[in-house]
C-alpha positions in Angstrom: -11.2 0.5 -93.7 -14.3 -0.9 -92.1 -12.5 -1.6 -88.8 -11.6 2.2 -88.5 -15.3 3.2 -88.1 -17.0 3.3 -84.8 -20.8 2.7 -84.5 -22.9 4.8 -82.2 -26.5 4.0 -81.5 -29.2 5.7 -79.4 -32.8 4.6 -79.0 -36.1 6.3 -78.7 -38.7 3.9 -77.3 -42.5 4.7 -77.0 -44.6 2.5 -74.7 -48.4 2.6 -74.4 -49.4 2.6 -70.7 -52.0 0.1 -69.4 -54.3 2.6 -67.7 -58.1 2.4 -67.7 -58.6 5.7 -69.4 -56.8 7.9 -71.9 -54.2 10.6 -70.9 -56.4 13.7 -70.8 -60.0 12.4 -70.9 -62.2 9.6 -69.6 -62.3 7.7 -72.9 -61.5 4.0 -72.6 -57.8 3.2 -73.2 -58.2 0.4 -75.7 -56.2 1.0 -78.9 -56.9 -2.6 -80.1 -60.6 -2.0 -80.4 -61.7 -3.5 -83.7 -64.4 -0.9 -84.4 -62.8 2.4 -85.5 -63.6 5.7 -83.7 -65.7 4.4 -80.8 -63.3 5.3 -77.9 -63.4 9.0 -78.6 -64.8 12.3 -77.2 -64.5 16.0 -77.9 -61.4 16.2 -75.7 -59.2 13.6 -77.5 -60.5 14.9 -80.8 -59.4 18.4 -80.0 -62.7 20.2 -80.3 -62.6 23.9 -79.6 -63.4 24.9 -76.0 -62.5 21.5 -74.4 -60.0 21.2 -71.6 -57.7 18.3 -70.8 -57.3 16.7 -67.3 -54.1 14.9 -66.3 -54.4 11.1 -65.8 -52.8 10.6 -62.3 -52.2 6.9 -62.9 -50.3 7.5 -66.1 -48.0 10.0 -64.2 -47.5 7.4 -61.4 -46.5 4.7 -64.0 -43.9 6.9 -65.6 -42.4 7.7 -62.2 -42.4 4.1 -61.3 -40.6 3.2 -64.5 -38.1 6.0 -63.8 -37.4 4.7 -60.3 -36.8 1.2 -61.6 -34.4 2.6 -64.2 -32.3 4.6 -61.7 -33.6 7.9 -63.0 -33.6 11.3 -61.2 -37.2 12.2 -60.7 -37.8 15.9 -61.2 -39.7 17.6 -58.3 -41.3 20.0 -60.8 -42.4 18.9 -64.3 -44.7 20.3 -66.9 -46.5 19.6 -70.2 -45.7 21.3 -73.5 -47.3 21.6 -76.9 -45.4 20.0 -79.7 -46.7 21.6 -82.9 -46.8 19.8 -86.2 -49.5 18.9 -88.7 -50.3 15.3 -89.6 -53.7 13.7 -90.4 -53.6 11.4 -87.3 -53.0 14.3 -84.9 -56.5 15.8 -84.3 -55.5 18.9 -82.4 -52.8 19.9 -84.8 -50.4 19.6 -81.8 -49.4 16.9 -79.4 -49.3 17.4 -75.6 -45.9 16.2 -74.6 -43.0 17.2 -72.3 -39.9 19.2 -73.4 -37.6 20.9 -71.0 -39.1 19.6 -67.7 -39.9 15.9 -68.1 -41.0 13.6 -65.3 -37.7 11.6 -65.3 -34.2 12.9 -65.8 -31.0 10.9 -66.3 -30.8 7.2 -65.3 -29.3 4.0 -66.6 -30.0 0.3 -67.4 -27.3 -2.2 -67.1 -26.9 -4.6 -70.0 -24.4 -7.5 -69.5 -22.3 -5.4 -67.0 -22.4 -2.2 -69.0 -24.4 0.8 -68.0 -26.5 2.4 -70.8 -27.4 5.9 -69.9 -31.0 7.0 -70.2 -31.2 10.7 -71.0 -34.9 11.2 -70.0 -38.3 9.6 -69.8 -41.3 11.8 -70.5 -45.1 11.4 -70.8 -47.2 12.4 -73.8 -50.4 11.4 -75.7 -50.4 9.0 -78.6 -51.7 9.9 -82.0 -54.4 8.2 -84.1 -53.8 5.5 -86.6 -53.8 5.9 -90.4 -55.1 3.0 -92.5 -54.2 3.0 -96.2 -56.6 0.9 -98.4 -57.5 0.9 -102.1 -55.9 4.2 -102.8 -57.7 5.9 -99.8 -56.4 6.9 -96.4 -58.6 6.5 -93.4 -58.0 7.6 -89.8 -59.0 5.8 -86.6 -58.8 8.0 -83.5 -59.3 5.2 -80.9 -55.5 5.4 -80.1 -55.5 9.2 -80.0 -54.9 10.4 -76.5 -53.7 7.0 -75.1 -50.9 7.6 -72.5 -47.6 7.2 -74.1 -44.2 7.0 -72.3 -41.1 7.9 -74.3 -37.7 6.8 -73.2 -34.6 8.3 -74.8 -31.1 6.9 -74.3 -27.7 8.5 -74.8 -25.8 7.2 -77.8 -24.1 4.6 -75.7 -25.0 1.5 -77.6 -22.4 0.0 -79.9 -24.1 -2.8 -81.8 -27.5 -4.0 -83.0 -27.4 -6.9 -80.6 -26.8 -4.7 -77.6 -29.6 -2.4 -78.7 -32.0 -5.4 -79.0 -31.0 -6.6 -75.5 -31.6 -3.2 -74.1 -35.2 -3.1 -75.5 -35.9 -6.7 -74.4 -34.7 -6.0 -70.8 -36.7 -2.7 -70.8 -39.9 -4.6 -71.8 -39.3 -7.2 -69.1 -38.9 -4.5 -66.4 -42.1 -2.8 -67.6 -44.0 -6.1 -67.3 -42.6 -6.7 -63.8 -43.8 -3.2 -62.8 -47.2 -3.8 -64.3 -46.8 -0.6 -66.3 -47.5 -2.1 -69.7 -47.4 -5.4 -71.5 -45.3 -3.6 -74.1 -46.3 -6.0 -76.8 -44.5 -4.9 -80.0 -46.7 -6.9 -82.3 -49.7 -5.0 -80.9 -47.9 -1.7 -81.3 -47.8 -1.2 -77.5 -44.0 -0.7 -77.7 -42.4 1.1 -80.7 -38.7 1.6 -81.2 -36.7 4.0 -83.2 -32.9 3.9 -83.6 -30.5 6.8 -84.2 -27.3 5.6 -85.8 -24.1 7.3 -86.8 -20.8 6.0 -88.1 -17.6 7.9 -87.4 -13.8 7.7 -87.7 -11.1 9.7 -85.9 -11.7 12.8 -88.0 -15.5 12.8 -88.1 -18.2 12.6 -85.4 -20.7 11.1 -87.9 -24.1 12.1 -89.0 -27.2 10.8 -87.2 -29.8 8.8 -89.2 -33.1 7.7 -87.6 -34.8 4.4 -88.4 -38.6 4.1 -87.8 -41.0 1.2 -88.2 -38.9 -1.2 -86.1 -41.9 -3.2 -84.8 -40.1 -6.3 -83.5 -36.8 -7.1 -81.8 -35.7 -9.0 -84.9 -36.6 -6.0 -87.1 -34.6 -3.7 -84.7 -31.5 -5.9 -84.9 -31.7 -6.3 -88.7 -32.6 -2.7 -89.4 -29.6 -1.4 -87.4 -27.3 -3.9 -89.0 -28.4 -2.9 -92.5 -28.1 0.8 -91.7 -24.6 0.4 -90.3 -23.5 -1.4 -93.5 -25.2 1.2 -95.7 -23.5 4.1 -94.0 -20.1 2.4 -94.1 -20.3 1.7 -97.8 -21.1 5.4 -98.5 -18.2 6.7 -96.4 -15.8 4.2 -98.0 -16.9 5.7 -101.4 -16.3 9.2 -100.1 -20.0 10.1 -100.1 -21.7 12.1 -97.4 -24.3 10.9 -94.9 -27.4 13.2 -94.7 -29.2 13.6 -91.4 -32.6 12.0 -92.2 -35.4 9.7 -91.2 -35.5 6.3 -92.8 -38.1 3.5 -92.6 -37.5 -0.2 -92.4 -38.9 -2.4 -95.2 -39.6 -5.8 -93.7 -40.1 -7.5 -97.1 -37.0 -6.1 -98.7 -35.0 -6.2 -95.4 -33.6 -2.7 -96.0 -34.0 0.9 -94.9 -35.5 3.5 -97.2 -35.5 7.3 -97.2 -38.6 9.0 -95.7 -37.8 12.6 -95.0 -35.1 14.9 -93.6 -34.8 14.8 -89.9 -36.7 17.5 -87.9 -34.9 19.5 -85.2 -36.4 20.5 -81.8 -37.0 24.1 -83.0 -39.1 22.8 -85.9 -41.8 21.8 -83.4 -42.2 25.2 -81.8 -42.5 23.9 -78.3 -44.2 26.1 -75.7 -45.8 25.4 -72.3 -49.3 23.8 -72.4 -51.5 26.6 -71.1 -54.4 24.3 -70.1 -52.5 22.1 -67.7 -50.8 23.0 -64.4 -47.2 22.2 -63.5 -46.7 18.9 -61.7 -45.3 18.6 -58.1 -43.9 15.1 -57.7 -42.1 14.9 -54.4 -44.8 13.3 -52.3 -45.9 11.0 -55.2 -42.3 9.7 -55.5 -42.1 8.4 -51.9 -45.5 6.7 -52.3 -44.5 5.0 -55.5 -41.0 3.9 -54.3 -42.7 1.5 -51.9 -44.5 -0.2 -54.8 -41.3 -1.2 -56.7 -41.2 -5.0 -56.8 -38.1 -7.3 -57.2 -36.8 -6.5 -60.7 -35.5 -9.0 -63.3 -31.7 -8.4 -62.6 -32.3 -9.0 -58.8 -34.3 -12.1 -59.5 -31.6 -13.6 -61.8 -29.0 -13.1 -59.1 -31.2 -14.5 -56.3 -32.4 -17.5 -58.2 -28.8 -18.4 -59.1 -27.5 -17.9 -55.5 -30.5 -19.2 -53.5 -31.5 -22.2 -55.6 -28.3 -23.0 -57.5 -30.1 -22.9 -60.9 -28.2 -22.8 -64.1 -28.3 -19.9 -66.6 -31.0 -21.4 -68.9 -33.3 -22.2 -65.9 -32.8 -18.7 -64.5 -33.5 -17.1 -67.9 -36.8 -18.9 -68.3 -38.0 -18.3 -64.7 -37.1 -14.7 -65.0 -38.5 -13.9 -68.4 -41.8 -15.5 -67.5 -42.3 -14.0 -64.1 -45.5 -16.0 -63.5 -43.5 -19.2 -63.9 -40.9 -17.9 -61.5 -43.5 -17.2 -58.9 -45.1 -20.6 -59.3 -41.7 -22.2 -59.0 -41.1 -20.5 -55.7 -44.5 -21.6 -54.4 -43.6 -25.2 -55.3 -40.2 -24.9 -53.5 -42.1 -23.7 -50.4 -44.3 -26.7 -50.6 -41.4 -29.0 -51.1 -40.1 -27.9 -47.7 -43.3 -29.2 -46.1 -43.4 -32.5 -48.1 -39.7 -33.4 -47.8 -38.3 -31.3 -44.9 -36.0 -29.9 -47.6 -33.6 -28.4 -45.1 -32.6 -31.9 -44.0 -32.5 -33.4 -47.5 -28.8 -34.0 -48.4 -29.3 -33.2 -52.0 -31.9 -30.4 -51.7 -30.5 -28.6 -54.7 -31.0 -31.7 -56.7 -34.7 -31.8 -55.6 -35.1 -28.1 -56.5 -33.4 -28.6 -59.8 -35.8 -31.5 -60.6 -38.8 -29.2 -59.9 -37.3 -26.4 -62.1 -36.8 -28.9 -64.9 -40.3 -30.3 -64.8 -41.7 -26.7 -64.8 -39.5 -25.4 -67.6 -39.9 -28.4 -69.9 -43.0 -30.5 -69.3 -45.3 -27.9 -67.7 -44.4 -25.2 -70.2 -45.0 -27.6 -73.1 -48.5 -28.3 -71.7 -49.2 -24.6 -71.3 -48.1 -23.9 -74.9 -50.2 -26.8 -76.2 -53.3 -25.4 -74.4 -52.5 -21.7 -75.2 -52.8 -20.9 -71.5 -50.5 -19.4 -68.9 -49.3 -20.3 -65.4 -51.8 -18.0 -63.7 -54.6 -20.3 -65.1 -53.1 -23.5 -63.8 -55.4 -26.0 -62.1 -52.4 -27.7 -60.5 -51.8 -26.4 -57.1 -48.1 -25.9 -56.0 -48.8 -28.4 -53.2 -49.8 -31.1 -55.7 -46.9 -30.3 -58.1 -44.5 -30.6 -55.1 -46.0 -34.0 -54.2 -45.3 -35.2 -57.8 -41.7 -34.0 -57.6 -41.2 -35.9 -54.3 -42.7 -39.1 -55.8 -40.4 -38.8 -58.7 -37.4 -38.0 -56.6 -38.0 -41.0 -54.3 -38.4 -43.3 -57.4 -42.0 -44.1 -56.4 -42.9 -43.4 -60.0 -40.7 -43.4 -63.1 -40.0 -40.3 -65.1 -42.2 -41.7 -67.9 -45.0 -42.2 -65.4 -44.4 -38.7 -64.0 -45.1 -37.1 -67.4 -48.4 -39.1 -67.7 -49.4 -38.0 -64.2 -48.5 -34.4 -64.9 -50.6 -34.4 -68.0 -53.6 -35.8 -66.1 -53.1 -33.3 -63.3 -53.0 -30.5 -65.9 -56.4 -31.5 -67.2 -58.2 -32.4 -64.0 -56.3 -30.7 -61.2 -56.4 -34.0 -59.3 -54.0 -35.1 -56.6 -51.0 -37.0 -58.1 -51.2 -39.9 -55.6 -54.8 -40.5 -56.5 -53.9 -40.5 -60.3 -51.0 -43.0 -59.7 -53.3 -45.3 -57.7 -56.2 -45.1 -60.2 -54.0 -45.7 -63.3 -51.7 -48.2 -61.5 -48.5 -46.2 -62.3 -46.5 -46.8 -59.2 -43.0 -48.0 -59.9 -42.3 -51.7 -59.3 -39.6 -51.9 -56.7 -40.5 -55.2 -55.2 -37.7 -57.8 -55.8 -40.1 -60.8 -56.2 -42.6 -59.1 -58.5 -39.8 -57.7 -60.7 -37.8 -61.0 -60.7 -40.8 -62.8 -62.1 -41.0 -60.4 -65.0 -37.2 -60.7 -65.6 -37.4 -64.5 -65.7 -40.3 -64.3 -68.2 -38.2 -62.0 -70.4 -35.2 -64.3 -70.3 -37.2 -67.4 -71.1 -38.8 -65.7 -74.1 -35.6 -64.2 -75.6 -33.1 -67.1 -76.0 -31.2 -65.4 -78.8 -30.6 -62.2 -76.8 -29.5 -64.4 -73.8 -27.0 -66.2 -76.0 -25.7 -62.8 -77.3 -25.2 -61.6 -73.8 -23.2 -64.7 -72.9 -21.0 -64.1 -75.9 -20.1 -60.7 -74.4 -22.5 -58.5 -76.4 -23.5 -55.7 -73.9 -26.2 -54.5 -76.3 -28.1 -57.6 -75.5 -28.5 -56.5 -71.9 -30.1 -53.2 -73.1 -32.4 -55.2 -75.3 -33.6 -57.4 -72.4 -34.0 -54.4 -70.1 -36.2 -52.8 -72.7 -38.4 -55.9 -72.8 -38.7 -55.7 -69.0 -39.7 -52.1 -69.2 -42.2 -52.9 -71.9 -43.9 -55.7 -70.0 -44.1 -53.6 -66.9 -45.4 -50.7 -68.9 -42.5 -48.5 -67.8 -43.2 -49.1 -64.1 -40.1 -51.2 -63.4 -37.3 -49.6 -61.4 -34.6 -49.5 -64.1 -31.7 -49.9 -61.7 -33.3 -52.9 -59.9 -34.3 -54.5 -63.2 -30.8 -54.3 -64.5 -29.4 -55.8 -61.3 -31.9 -58.7 -61.3 -31.3 -59.3 -65.0 -27.5 -59.7 -64.4 -28.2 -62.0 -61.4 -30.5 -64.2 -63.4 -28.3 -64.3 -66.5 -25.2 -65.2 -64.6 -26.7 -67.7 -62.2 
């Protein structure tokens, strides 16, 4: 039965590092260059007699990733040649790491469960094949780009858990400034190893390639699990192999039998010296910033934010940083430590950032780092809203104006006459006008129809162009209607 089978999943994740130059030469690291074969040289093309030189920054970025992922950093590491022939591999071998990688065992916690990381190593990327009109072309701009490979133990038990692991890893890499790891751009590429087993069988591993999005990863794994279960239920064998993911058909397909390590004939790279990492590790350890898991916990405890708010302000780190700058300014504007409902004030700021500000950023295709609204001005807007100096409707108008001009909110409120009407006499005059112009609704109210009061309140808000204090308007309406 299906319930008797256990799913085991391991991941291999490749990430292009955001260094200025390639892994073993001075060519520009820009695999997205639209013109083919311009960021190339004799070294990354593997011409005879050329010698590679290790990119120190790439080494640092892998070690930084390893430290953030609780890995053991090997004091001595080395590079190896991984031998195989493929048209996009110009040297006929890939410089990689085999038995002495930079990072040994570590772990990443996903929803309270530690997923073991077997190793993280550094290698060079291959070129890119382009198939068109029956021809195959090769672009070597990507050949030699620093590539970090992370391999997990088969600790993952579901497609959803595998997806969450990859998403959290990408977030950590972005916090570290190691890579943007954009899957759509090919900067992060995932492969999944899946096996299905019962009590009498450990299962046979099948690898899925071409998982170029989190959605493809989840669906590809789910499909492969179902495929293997169906075969086992029919008494058929699972063959160790590499399969691809077909996005259009939403299914995996056979590519080739899976290679073993000995098929690559690894041996030490003779043109590169061994690496000594001890001094480098201590230097890098000081550069590790606050990581996503730490920020989630702190934002929840320190600011009392709910899960959705924490999620948004963590996943978009630049928004989280802007939010904290706004909170710092709120303390100056409102002496927040003495405000009785300071968490309410902070919550109001978080909501305006997450909803209204994010909507404006999306509409303009910009990000928080490009904002013309200073944290001080944003804090002032929040205080004006909190103190009911302007209505929430007016606050949205002011924010939109601030987004475009960067002007001070108080100046915008004054110029556009958006200040909330809280004066009894001024508002009572509008209330009396509404009552005199809506006799039918007044009659309905006196007959006990509460909807009539809402109707009249809407008229007050309309005449005041949303500037009337709603609570005061309601109070004055009742007074006038019952007098």
